[in-house]
C-alpha positions as CSV (number, residue, x, y, z in Angstrom):
1,M,225.9,197.5,38.4
2,E,224.0,198.0,35.1
3,K,221.3,200.0,37.0
4,E,223.9,202.5,38.2
5,I,225.5,202.7,34.6
6,I,222.1,203.4,33.1
7,G,221.6,206.1,35.6
8,W,225.0,207.6,34.8
9,I,224.0,207.8,31.1
10,Y,220.7,209.5,31.6
11,E,222.3,212.2,33.7
12,A,225.3,212.6,31.1
13,A,222.7,213.0,28.3
14,E,221.1,215.9,30.1
15,R,224.6,217.6,30.4
16,I,225.3,217.0,26.8
17,K,221.9,218.5,25.8
18,S,222.4,221.5,28.1
19,G,225.8,222.0,26.6
20,L,224.4,222.7,23.0
21,G,224.2,226.3,21.8
22,D,226.2,229.1,23.0
23,A,227.9,227.0,26.0
24,L,229.5,224.9,23.3
25,K,233.4,225.3,22.7
26,V,235.0,223.6,19.9
27,D,238.6,222.6,19.5
28,Q,240.7,220.7,16.8
29,K,242.5,217.6,17.6
30,N,244.5,216.5,14.4
31,G,242.7,218.6,11.9
32,R,239.5,220.6,11.1
33,T,237.4,217.3,11.0
34,D,238.7,215.8,14.3
35,L,236.9,217.8,16.7
36,V,236.7,218.0,20.6
37,T,234.4,220.0,22.7
38,N,234.3,221.2,26.2
39,V,231.2,218.7,26.6
40,D,233.3,215.7,25.7
41,K,235.7,216.5,28.4
42,E,233.2,217.5,30.9
43,V,231.0,214.5,30.4
44,Q,234.0,212.2,30.5
45,D,235.0,213.8,33.8
46,F,231.4,213.3,35.1
47,I,231.2,209.6,34.2
48,V,234.6,209.0,35.7
49,G,233.8,210.6,39.0
50,K,230.5,208.3,39.1
51,I,232.8,205.3,38.5
52,N,235.3,206.2,41.0
53,A,232.5,206.7,43.7
54,Y,231.0,203.3,42.9
55,D,234.2,201.4,42.5
56,P,237.4,203.1,43.4
57,D,239.5,200.2,42.2
58,A,238.3,200.4,38.7
59,L,240.5,201.5,35.9
60,I,239.4,203.8,33.1
61,L,240.2,203.7,29.4
62,G,238.6,206.8,27.9
63,E,238.9,208.9,24.7
64,E,239.4,212.3,26.7
65,N,241.6,213.8,29.4
66,G,244.8,211.6,28.8
67,Q,243.0,208.2,29.7
68,D,243.5,206.6,26.4
69,Q,246.4,204.2,27.3
70,T,244.9,202.0,29.9
71,P,245.3,198.4,29.3
72,I,242.1,196.2,29.2
73,D,243.4,192.9,30.4
74,K,243.8,193.3,34.3
75,G,241.1,194.2,36.8
76,R,237.7,195.9,35.9
77,V,238.1,198.6,33.3
78,F,235.4,200.9,32.3
79,V,235.7,202.0,28.6
80,I,234.2,205.2,27.9
81,D,233.6,207.5,25.0
82,P,231.3,210.4,26.3
83,I,230.5,211.6,22.8
84,D,230.7,209.2,19.9
85,G,230.4,211.2,16.7
86,T,231.5,214.5,17.9
87,L,231.5,216.1,14.5
88,N,227.8,215.1,14.2
89,F,227.0,216.6,17.6
90,V,228.7,220.0,16.5
91,M,227.3,220.1,13.1
92,Q,224.0,218.3,13.3
93,Q,223.4,218.4,17.0
94,E,222.1,214.8,16.5
95,N,223.5,211.4,15.4
96,F,225.8,211.0,18.3
97,C,226.0,208.5,21.3
98,I,227.2,208.0,24.6
99,M,229.0,204.6,25.0
100,I,230.4,202.7,27.9
101,A,231.6,199.2,28.2
102,V,232.8,197.1,31.2
103,Y,235.7,194.5,30.9
104,E,236.9,192.3,33.7
105,E,240.3,190.6,33.2
106,G,240.0,191.4,29.6
107,V,236.5,189.8,28.9
108,G,233.7,192.1,28.0
109,Q,230.8,191.8,30.4
110,L,228.4,194.8,29.8
111,G,228.0,197.3,26.8
112,F,225.9,200.4,26.6
113,I,225.1,202.7,23.7
114,Y,222.8,205.6,24.0
115,D,221.4,207.6,21.0
116,V,220.8,210.7,23.0
117,M,218.5,212.7,20.8
118,Q,216.4,209.5,20.0
119,D,216.2,208.3,23.6
120,E,217.3,204.9,22.8
121,L,219.4,202.8,25.1
122,F,221.0,199.7,23.6
123,W,222.7,197.6,26.5
124,G,223.5,194.0,27.5
125,G,226.2,191.3,27.5
126,P,227.3,188.2,29.1
127,K,226.7,189.6,32.7
128,V,223.0,189.8,32.0
129,G,222.9,187.1,29.3
130,K,221.0,189.4,27.1
131,V,220.7,192.5,24.9
132,F,218.0,195.2,25.4
133,L,216.6,198.4,23.7
134,N,215.6,200.2,26.6
135,K,213.6,197.5,28.7
136,E,212.8,195.5,25.9
137,E,214.8,192.2,25.1
138,L,216.2,192.0,21.5
139,A,216.2,188.6,19.5
140,A,219.5,188.0,17.5
141,P,219.2,189.4,14.0
142,A,219.0,187.0,11.0
143,N,222.3,185.5,9.9
144,Q,222.2,187.3,6.5
145,S,225.1,187.4,4.1
146,L,227.0,190.3,2.5
147,S,224.7,190.3,-0.6
148,E,221.6,190.5,1.5
149,G,222.1,193.5,3.6
150,L,223.5,197.1,4.1
151,I,227.0,197.5,5.6
152,G,228.5,200.6,7.5
153,M,231.8,201.8,6.2
154,N,234.3,204.2,7.0
155,A,234.4,206.9,4.0
156,A,238.3,207.0,3.8
157,L,238.5,203.2,3.6
158,Y,235.9,203.1,0.9
159,R,237.3,206.1,-1.0
160,K,240.8,204.6,-1.1
161,N,239.7,201.1,-1.5
162,L,241.8,200.1,1.5
163,Y,241.2,196.4,2.7
164,H,239.0,195.7,-0.3
165,A,236.5,198.1,0.9
166,Q,234.9,198.9,-2.5
167,E,234.6,195.2,-3.4
168,I,233.0,194.3,0.0
169,G,230.6,197.4,-0.5
170,Q,229.7,196.6,-4.2
171,T,228.8,193.0,-3.0
172,S,226.5,194.3,-0.3
173,M,223.1,196.0,-1.0
174,G,224.8,199.2,-0.3
175,I,227.1,201.1,2.0
176,R,226.3,203.5,4.8
177,V,228.5,206.2,6.3
178,L,226.9,207.5,9.5
179,G,229.9,209.4,11.1
180,C,229.0,207.5,14.4
181,A,230.4,204.1,15.3
182,G,227.9,203.8,17.9
183,L,225.0,204.2,15.3
184,D,226.5,201.5,13.0
185,F,226.4,199.3,16.1
186,I,223.0,200.1,16.9
187,A,222.0,199.3,13.3
188,I,223.7,195.9,13.4
189,I,222.1,195.1,16.8
190,K,218.7,196.0,15.2
191,G,219.2,194.0,12.1
192,T,219.1,196.8,9.7
193,Q,222.7,196.4,8.8
194,I,224.6,193.1,8.4
195,G,228.1,194.6,9.4
196,Y,230.6,197.5,9.9
197,V,234.0,197.9,8.5
198,S,236.2,200.9,9.8
199,M,239.2,202.1,11.4
200,L,238.4,202.3,15.2
201,S,239.9,203.2,18.6
202,P,238.8,201.0,21.5
203,W,236.2,203.4,23.0
204,D,234.6,203.2,19.5
205,Y,234.2,199.5,19.4
206,A,234.4,198.3,23.1
207,A,230.6,198.5,23.9
208,G,229.3,197.4,20.6
209,M,231.3,194.3,20.2
210,I,230.0,193.2,23.5
211,M,226.5,193.2,22.3
212,M,227.2,191.9,18.9
213,E,229.1,188.9,20.3
214,Q,226.2,188.3,22.8
215,L,223.8,188.2,19.8
216,G,226.0,185.6,18.1
217,M,228.0,187.9,15.5
218,T,231.6,188.1,14.9
219,V,234.3,190.8,15.4
220,I,238.0,190.8,14.3
221,G,240.9,193.0,13.6
222,K,243.6,193.1,10.9
223,N,244.7,189.8,9.6
224,Q,241.8,188.0,11.2
225,Q,243.4,188.7,14.6
226,P,241.7,189.8,17.8
227,L,241.4,193.6,18.4
228,S,244.3,194.7,20.5
229,F,242.6,197.8,22.4
230,R,245.5,199.8,21.7
231,G,245.3,202.8,19.3
232,R,243.5,203.1,16.1
233,E,242.9,199.7,14.2
234,F,241.3,198.1,11.3
235,F,237.9,196.6,12.5
236,I,235.3,194.3,10.9
237,G,232.0,193.3,12.8
238,A,229.3,191.3,10.8
239,T,227.0,188.5,11.2
240,Q,228.7,185.2,10.7
241,A,227.5,184.7,7.1
242,A,228.6,188.1,6.1
243,M,232.1,187.8,8.0
244,A,232.7,184.6,5.8
245,D,232.0,186.6,2.8
246,I,234.1,189.4,3.6
247,Q,237.1,187.3,4.6
248,A,236.9,185.4,1.1
249,F,238.0,188.6,-0.5
250,D,241.7,188.4,0.8
251,K,242.3,186.0,3.8
252,E,245.9,187.3,4.3
253,N,245.1,191.1,4.2
254,L,242.0,191.7,6.0
């Protein structure tokens, strides 16, 4: 299965790159900074078509085209974010990712995050028992504490100091706001960040959390509960040591 998915991702990336420039059409979802493009929709349709041909019984949970309400807990579910970081895609034409995850009976099996413009594919999970950068197996990052590393952060959480975001950021070596969940997960997997605190939808975190957990790191939602895979929700992912530091700020309200 992983070989097929990797092939779809590379094909999708070529479609994305060909959609830059005059062919790009941009619309707003819920405001001027929440964008969607014709390429987002077309690429999700392309990936869904590949999935349907490969596994007609599979279900789809995806950001676009009305496929955002599928439950995760029954059958094989492909979770798709065709362009993670659409604002970056439109404004910078870089710093965006394709993300695909595979869940079976609610259990994450494979995650894929592809930094399109850097040509870096991070993938792996329980189904293969490893995590890779392209074809190179990655070792688990060091289990650093919050004070030893950088942490990815949602800008609004930090600005409003929700869920103790400012205290968390000030305890760390510094915050990074990348505008693309996939890039934050890549940084954690590579060991250049020790965690990520944000508000995310299932397609934002599904692939990344599979690889984080495969590498021995921890992911939780609000009030230290498992993520729901329904709607936008509070997310923390970090090394085990950094997670303990983060949770110490407020055990009842994180």
